[in-house]
NUMAR-902881 format. One line per 5 residues: number of its first residue (from 1); their letters; for each residue x, y, z of C-alpha. Coordinates in pm, 1 decimal, padded with zeros to 6 digits. Example, Ala and Ser with C-alpha at 12.3 -4.5 7.8 and 13.67 -1.06 7.14 Angstrom:
2
1 = as = 01230.0/-00450.0/00780.0 ~ 01367.0/-00106.0/00714.0
***
This chain:
179
1 = mlatt = 08620.2/09661.3/13020.3 ~ 08251.6/09622.3/12967.1 ~ 07988.1/09818.6/13147.9 ~ 07616.4/09767.3/13101.5 ~ 07601.5/10001.2/12808.9
6 = amtat = 07958.6/10107.3/12740.5 ~ 08289.7/09943.5/12662.7 ~ 08618.9/10123.8/12635.2 ~ 08898.9/09987.2/12426.4 ~ 09207.2/10112.9/12254.2
11 = lvvgt = 09300.6/10180.8/11896.4 ~ 09610.7/10207.4/11682.6 ~ 09707.4/10398.9/11377.5 ~ 09941.0/10368.1/11078.4 ~ 10090.8/10601.0/10821.0
16 = aatva = 10045.2/10545.3/10451.7 ~ 09692.4/10478.1/10332.3 ~ 09770.0/10187.6/10104.5 ~ 09440.8/10032.1/10008.6 ~ 09397.3/09659.6/09955.8
21 = pqata = 09202.7/09533.5/09653.5 ~ 08827.9/09565.6/09674.6 ~ 08636.9/09261.9/09793.6 ~ 08399.6/09095.9/09553.4 ~ 08026.0/09119.3/09609.5
26 = dvgaa = 07748.8/08878.3/09529.4 ~ 07579.2/08976.8/09207.1 ~ 07249.9/09144.9/09285.6 ~ 07323.8/09181.9/09658.5 ~ 07192.6/09502.1/09813.1
31 = vvtit = 07451.4/09752.7/09927.2 ~ 07392.4/09927.9/10258.4 ~ 07491.9/10295.3/10262.2 ~ 07571.4/10467.8/10588.1 ~ 07658.7/10834.6/10608.0
36 = ysdar = 07894.8/11030.7/10828.6 ~ 07944.0/11393.5/10922.9 ~ 08290.0/11537.2/10978.5 ~ 08157.5/11880.4/11077.6 ~ 08312.5/11833.4/11424.4
41 = agefk = 08617.7/11632.1/11316.9 ~ 08848.9/11933.2/11332.7 ~ 09196.7/11874.7/11196.4 ~ 09121.3/11506.4/11129.6 ~ 08883.2/11549.5/10833.5
46 = davaq = 09138.1/11427.7/10576.6 ~ 09238.6/11125.9/10787.2 ~ 08870.0/11038.9/10835.7 ~ 08806.4/11056.8/10459.7 ~ 09109.0/10832.1/10399.2
51 = gvavw = 08992.5/10582.7/10663.8 ~ 08647.3/10571.2/10503.8 ~ 08809.1/10518.6/10161.2 ~ 08998.9/10219.3/10301.8 ~ 08672.2/10050.4/10401.8
56 = nanvt = 08502.1/10139.9/10073.5 ~ 08792.7/09980.2/09885.6 ~ 08788.4/09664.5/10098.3 ~ 08420.0/09572.0/10128.6 ~ 08126.3/09583.2/09890.2
61 = svriq = 07822.0/09505.0/10104.9 ~ 07835.7/09845.7/10275.6 ~ 07939.0/10192.9/10154.3 ~ 08029.6/10480.3/10380.6 ~ 07978.7/10826.1/10239.9
66 = kaasg = 07989.9/11179.4/10366.8 ~ 07642.6/11314.8/10434.4 ~ 07526.9/11596.0/10209.5 ~ 07486.6/11939.4/10361.8 ~ 07167.6/11944.6/10567.5
71 = qradv = 07134.7/11563.5/10556.6 ~ 07113.6/11372.5/10886.0 ~ 07427.1/11158.1/10922.4 ~ 07424.3/10806.6/11066.1 ~ 07770.9/10860.8/11217.3
76 = qviad = 07913.9/11173.4/11379.0 ~ 08292.9/11217.2/11390.4 ~ 08407.6/11437.0/11678.5 ~ 08763.8/11547.1/11756.3 ~ 08832.4/11542.4/12129.3
81 = pgwpr = 09127.9/11543.0/12369.2 ~ 09083.7/11182.5/12491.4 ~ 09171.3/10841.6/12351.6 ~ 09000.6/10745.5/12020.3 ~ 08682.0/10541.4/12060.0
86 = atlgp = 08362.8/10462.0/11872.8 ~ 08017.5/10318.9/11906.4 ~ 08025.6/09946.0/11842.1 ~ 07794.6/09884.2/11549.3 ~ 07688.1/09764.8/11314.5
91 = vrpgg = 07537.1/10104.2/11242.1 ~ 07246.0/10086.9/11002.0 ~ 07103.7/10357.0/10774.2 ~ 06897.0/10587.2/10994.4 ~ 07094.5/10464.4/11293.8
96 = sgtvw = 07327.4/10647.4/11522.2 ~ 07697.6/10604.4/11585.2 ~ 07983.5/10823.6/11699.3 ~ 08357.1/10822.8/11639.0 ~ 08550.8/11028.0/11891.1
101 = ygrea = 08879.8/11099.6/11718.7 ~ 09096.2/11139.3/12028.4 ~ 09404.3/11354.6/12015.5 ~ 09576.2/11147.2/12284.9 ~ 09670.5/10869.1/12039.7
106 = vadgy = 09784.1/11127.9/11785.7 ~ 10006.9/11290.6/12048.4 ~ 10147.9/10944.6/12129.8 ~ 10246.1/10903.9/11761.6 ~ 09983.2/10663.4/11625.3
111 = nlvri = 09904.8/10687.9/11254.7 ~ 09612.1/10918.2/11170.5 ~ 09458.0/10702.4/10897.6 ~ 09492.3/10382.2/11100.4 ~ 09301.4/10549.6/11383.6
116 = ashef = 09019.2/10649.0/11148.9 ~ 09006.8/10313.1/10972.8 ~ 09012.5/10126.4/11306.3 ~ 08733.3/10335.6/11457.7 ~ 08515.5/10293.3/11148.1
121 = ghilg = 08577.6/09919.3/11190.6 ~ 08391.2/09952.7/11521.9 ~ 08110.2/10144.0/11349.7 ~ 08083.1/09850.9/11106.8 ~ 08051.7/09603.7/11394.0
126 = lpdik = 08406.7/09485.8/11463.8 ~ 08536.4/09464.4/11821.7 ~ 08898.5/09509.0/11923.1 ~ 09127.2/09208.4/11885.1 ~ 09384.6/09240.8/12163.2
131 = pgpcs = 09652.8/09163.7/12186.3 ~ 09697.3/09145.6/11816.6 ~ 09955.1/09188.9/11542.7 ~ 09991.7/09494.3/11321.8 ~ 09841.6/09291.9/11035.7
136 = slmsg = 09507.7/09308.4/11219.7 ~ 09348.3/09652.1/11187.2 ~ 09134.5/09581.0/11492.0 ~ 09442.1/09506.0/11704.8 ~ 09439.6/09876.5/11779.9
141 = stggv = 09721.1/10010.0/11990.9 ~ 09869.1/09663.2/12049.1 ~ 10010.6/09686.8/11694.9 ~ 10243.1/09955.9/11832.0 ~ 10314.0/10313.6/11733.0
146 = sctnv = 10527.4/10195.8/11441.6 ~ 10233.5/10002.9/11289.9 ~ 10113.8/10174.0/10973.2 ~ 09868.3/09910.7/10846.9 ~ 09539.7/10085.6/10764.5
151 = npnas = 09369.6/09787.5/10596.1 ~ 09145.7/09524.1/10749.2 ~ 09274.2/09169.2/10712.2 ~ 09074.8/08899.0/10531.2 ~ 08891.7/08791.7/10847.2
156 = ernrv = 08791.6/09150.6/10928.8 ~ 08676.9/09215.6/10570.0 ~ 08476.9/08892.0/10563.0 ~ 08309.4/08971.9/10894.7 ~ 08191.2/09313.3/10770.4
161 = qsiya = 08078.3/09157.7/10440.6 ~ 07875.5/08906.8/10641.1 ~ 07725.6/09165.1/10877.7 ~ 07591.3/09374.9/10590.8 ~ 07514.2/09083.8/10355.4
166 = ngfap = 07192.4/09110.7/10156.0 ~ 07138.9/09469.4/10267.2 ~ 07069.4/09372.3/10625.9 ~ 07262.0/09470.2/10935.4 ~ 07142.4/09342.0/11272.8
171 = tatnt = 07063.7/09604.4/11532.1 ~ 07268.1/09597.6/11850.2 ~ 07060.5/09607.5/12167.1 ~ 07301.1/09818.9/12371.5 ~ 07518.1/10112.1/12287.3
176 = vvig = 07875.0/10002.9/12331.3 ~ 08167.4/10239.1/12302.8 ~ 08502.8/10098.6/12197.4 ~ 08824.8/10295.1/12197.8
***
């Protein structure tokens, strides 16, 4: 569902954080770095770090790193009781995005790292792909509770590579929240 400035969608999670081989980057291409804060991520800090590591291992045009103490973060990760959701990016350095790491999906049995990796996919500019197979990270909850795939597929990796190519990420005109 799409409202003027917000969209809600669902997300799915997997178990083991197996990381696919790192994508290759163009020689000399600028790398965009976006930062996140897990100060409000509660019990999900480790899963968030693993989800970020998945993206860092799969794409080379953008890096996600934890903000240093006292540094303004581009992305805030917040644990809450609802369904997981995130700002639909692409988030740029100096920008603003939020991942709400909802406990509802965790209680339903979805994989913690898949949730984090999926929601950071939204931060990087990827919408949900529903219905979709487990092999698609952005298929979210349609992959089912038993889906443990935490890695973006080739299409998802290529899209993020393209979005952040040459150090540039287009700015979205509206804030869109995807679950």
